[in-house]
C-alpha positions as CSV (number, residue, x, y, z in Angstrom):
1,X,59.6,37.9,-64.3
2,X,61.8,38.7,-61.4
3,X,64.7,37.1,-63.0
4,X,64.2,39.2,-66.1
5,X,64.6,42.6,-63.9
6,X,67.0,41.3,-61.3
7,X,69.7,43.4,-62.1
8,X,67.8,46.6,-62.4
9,X,66.1,45.7,-59.0
10,X,69.3,45.2,-57.3
11,X,70.6,48.5,-58.7
12,X,67.7,50.2,-57.4
13,X,67.1,48.4,-54.0
14,X,70.7,48.2,-52.9
15,X,71.0,52.2,-52.3
16,X,67.4,52.2,-50.9
17,X,68.1,49.5,-48.2
18,X,71.3,51.3,-47.3
19,X,69.4,54.5,-46.8
20,X,66.9,52.6,-44.6
21,X,69.8,51.4,-42.4
22,X,70.7,55.0,-41.9
23,X,67.2,56.0,-41.3
24,X,66.4,53.3,-38.8
25,X,68.2,54.9,-35.9
26,X,66.6,58.3,-36.4
27,X,63.0,57.5,-37.3
28,X,60.2,58.2,-34.3
29,X,58.3,54.8,-33.4
30,X,55.2,56.3,-35.4
31,X,57.2,56.5,-38.6
32,X,57.2,53.4,-40.9
33,X,59.4,52.8,-44.1
34,X,58.8,50.1,-46.4
35,X,60.7,48.7,-49.3
36,X,58.7,46.6,-51.8
37,X,59.8,44.2,-54.6
38,X,56.8,44.6,-57.0
39,X,57.8,41.5,-59.2
40,X,56.9,39.3,-56.1
41,X,53.5,40.6,-54.9
42,X,53.2,37.6,-52.5
43,X,56.1,38.4,-50.6
44,X,56.9,41.9,-51.8
45,X,58.3,43.4,-48.5
46,X,62.1,43.3,-48.9
47,X,62.7,45.5,-45.8
48,X,60.6,47.4,-43.4
49,X,61.2,49.7,-40.4
50,X,58.8,50.1,-37.7
51,X,56.4,47.5,-39.2
52,X,54.3,47.8,-35.9
53,X,53.0,50.8,-37.5
54,X,50.9,48.8,-40.2
55,X,51.3,45.4,-38.5
56,X,53.4,44.1,-41.3
57,X,57.0,42.2,-41.6
58,X,59.5,41.3,-44.2
59,X,58.3,38.8,-46.7
60,X,54.4,40.0,-46.4
61,X,52.1,40.3,-49.2
62,X,51.9,43.4,-51.1
63,X,48.1,43.8,-50.2
64,X,48.8,43.4,-46.5
65,X,49.4,47.1,-46.3
66,X,47.1,49.9,-45.5
67,X,43.6,50.2,-47.3
68,X,43.1,53.0,-49.8
69,X,46.7,53.1,-50.8
70,X,46.9,55.3,-54.0
71,X,50.5,54.0,-54.8
72,X,48.9,50.9,-55.9
73,X,47.5,52.9,-58.8
74,X,50.9,53.4,-60.0
75,X,51.7,49.7,-59.7
76,X,48.9,48.8,-62.0
77,X,50.3,50.9,-64.8
78,X,53.6,51.1,-66.7
79,X,55.6,54.2,-67.1
80,X,55.8,55.6,-70.3
81,X,59.2,57.3,-69.6
82,X,60.7,54.8,-67.1
83,X,61.2,57.7,-64.5
84,X,60.5,57.3,-60.8
85,X,57.1,58.5,-59.9
86,X,56.1,59.9,-56.3
87,X,52.7,60.2,-54.6
88,X,52.9,62.3,-51.4
89,X,50.7,63.4,-48.7
90,X,47.9,61.0,-48.9
91,X,45.9,59.2,-46.2
92,X,45.7,55.4,-45.7
93,X,44.1,53.3,-43.2
94,X,45.5,50.3,-41.4
95,X,43.5,47.2,-40.7
96,X,43.3,48.2,-36.9
97,X,41.8,51.6,-38.1
98,X,44.7,53.9,-37.7
99,X,45.1,56.8,-39.9
100,X,48.4,57.2,-41.7
101,X,49.8,59.9,-43.7
102,X,51.6,58.2,-46.6
103,X,54.0,58.8,-49.5
104,X,55.3,56.4,-52.0
105,X,57.9,56.3,-55.0
106,X,57.8,53.8,-57.5
107,X,60.7,52.9,-59.6
108,X,60.4,51.2,-63.1
109,X,62.6,49.1,-65.5
110,X,63.7,50.5,-68.7
111,X,60.5,49.2,-70.4
112,X,58.4,50.9,-67.8
113,X,57.4,47.9,-65.7
114,X,56.9,48.8,-62.1
115,X,59.9,47.1,-60.0
116,X,60.4,48.8,-56.6
117,X,58.1,50.8,-54.3
118,X,59.6,52.9,-51.4
119,X,56.8,53.9,-49.1
120,X,56.7,56.1,-45.9
121,X,53.7,56.0,-43.4
122,X,53.2,58.2,-40.6
123,X,50.8,57.2,-37.8
124,X,49.2,60.5,-36.9
125,X,47.4,59.3,-33.8
126,X,50.1,60.4,-31.3
127,X,49.9,63.9,-32.5
128,X,46.2,64.0,-32.3
129,X,46.4,62.6,-28.7
130,X,48.8,65.4,-27.8
131,X,46.6,67.9,-29.3
132,X,43.6,66.5,-27.4
133,X,45.7,66.8,-24.3
134,X,46.7,70.2,-24.9
135,X,43.3,71.3,-25.6
136,X,42.0,70.0,-22.5
137,X,44.8,71.6,-20.5
138,X,43.9,74.9,-22.0
139,X,40.3,74.5,-21.6
140,X,40.6,73.8,-17.8
141,X,43.6,76.1,-17.0
142,X,42.6,78.9,-14.7
143,X,42.6,82.5,-16.0
144,X,46.0,84.1,-15.6
145,X,44.9,86.4,-12.9
146,X,48.3,87.8,-12.0
147,X,48.9,88.4,-15.7
148,X,45.7,90.3,-16.1
149,X,46.4,92.3,-12.9
150,X,49.9,93.4,-14.0
151,X,48.3,94.6,-17.3
152,X,45.7,96.4,-15.4
153,X,48.2,97.9,-13.2
154,X,50.1,99.1,-16.1
155,X,47.1,100.8,-17.7
156,X,46.3,102.6,-14.4
157,X,50.0,103.9,-14.3
158,X,49.8,105.1,-17.8
159,X,46.6,106.9,-17.3
160,X,47.9,108.5,-14.1
161,X,51.1,109.8,-15.8
162,X,49.1,111.3,-18.7
163,X,47.1,113.3,-16.1
164,X,50.4,114.4,-14.2
165,X,51.9,115.6,-17.5
166,X,48.7,117.5,-18.4
167,X,48.6,119.4,-15.2
168,X,52.3,120.0,-14.2
169,X,55.6,121.1,-15.6
170,X,58.3,118.4,-16.2
171,X,61.1,118.6,-13.7
172,X,59.3,120.9,-11.3
173,X,57.5,119.8,-8.0
174,X,53.7,119.4,-8.3
175,X,52.0,122.0,-6.3
176,X,49.0,121.2,-4.2
177,X,46.6,123.0,-6.5
178,X,48.1,121.0,-9.5
179,X,47.7,117.9,-7.3
180,X,44.1,118.4,-6.5
181,X,43.3,118.7,-10.1
182,X,45.3,115.7,-11.0
183,X,43.4,113.8,-8.2
184,X,40.1,115.1,-9.4
185,X,40.6,113.9,-12.9
186,X,41.6,110.6,-11.4
187,X,38.5,110.2,-9.4
188,X,36.4,111.2,-12.5
189,X,38.2,108.4,-14.6
190,X,37.3,105.7,-11.9
191,X,40.8,105.3,-11.2
192,X,40.3,104.9,-7.4
193,X,37.6,102.3,-7.9
194,X,40.3,99.9,-9.1
195,X,42.4,97.8,-7.0
196,X,45.5,99.7,-6.1
197,X,44.5,102.9,-7.8
198,X,45.4,104.8,-4.6
199,X,48.8,103.4,-4.1
200,X,49.6,103.8,-7.9
201,X,48.4,107.6,-7.6
202,X,50.6,108.3,-4.5
203,X,53.6,106.6,-5.8
204,X,53.3,108.8,-9.2
205,X,52.5,112.1,-7.2
206,X,55.4,111.4,-4.7
207,X,53.1,111.6,-1.7
208,X,51.6,109.1,0.7
209,X,48.1,107.4,0.4
210,X,47.0,109.6,3.2
211,X,47.7,112.6,1.3
212,X,45.7,111.3,-1.6
213,X,42.7,110.4,0.8
214,X,42.8,113.9,2.1
215,X,42.9,115.4,-1.3
216,X,39.8,113.4,-2.0
217,X,38.1,114.7,1.0
218,X,38.9,118.3,-0.1
219,X,37.6,117.7,-3.6
220,X,34.3,116.2,-2.1
221,X,33.8,119.4,0.2
222,X,34.1,121.8,-2.8
């Protein structure tokens, strides 16, 4: 039967083989591209790139490929209109158990007979291994204490600034009476129980930490 369709096969396979030559230098090692001559199933593989993915080589049998290949369903039937048909994003399994994501395009003769299969298979195991490694790293990574402390410091500063704005006039020096009210509210909010609370308060008020401590003593005596 091959001789009956030779001209059509060569017209289809020629450009595809040229495209595969271009792809050979850009494909990742886990990506396999296969070109089948379906008129010679006993030695259907005309050209293959990265055959280690499925363990095949040029001249291998059509059925030497991954199991559960939906592309074979198209091989069994003629095309009514002779137009190429594509199946994409389906899973196949190699003899060694590797799961592949596959896509196949079948080309037909004028009378609808399947002639050429152009297939792409991607071994997903490297991606799975990478995902597992990242999950393990994330699961065992220590909490970002420095980042958490920075966020907490920002919240303290924001709270202090709101109290200052509440009890003072913008652009004018904060008087002692105003400062005592501010420090009292800070104490009520628990700001001084937080790490760095006194230092943040002193910087915002423009005084020393000792002044803040003195204000706290005054407040406790009242």
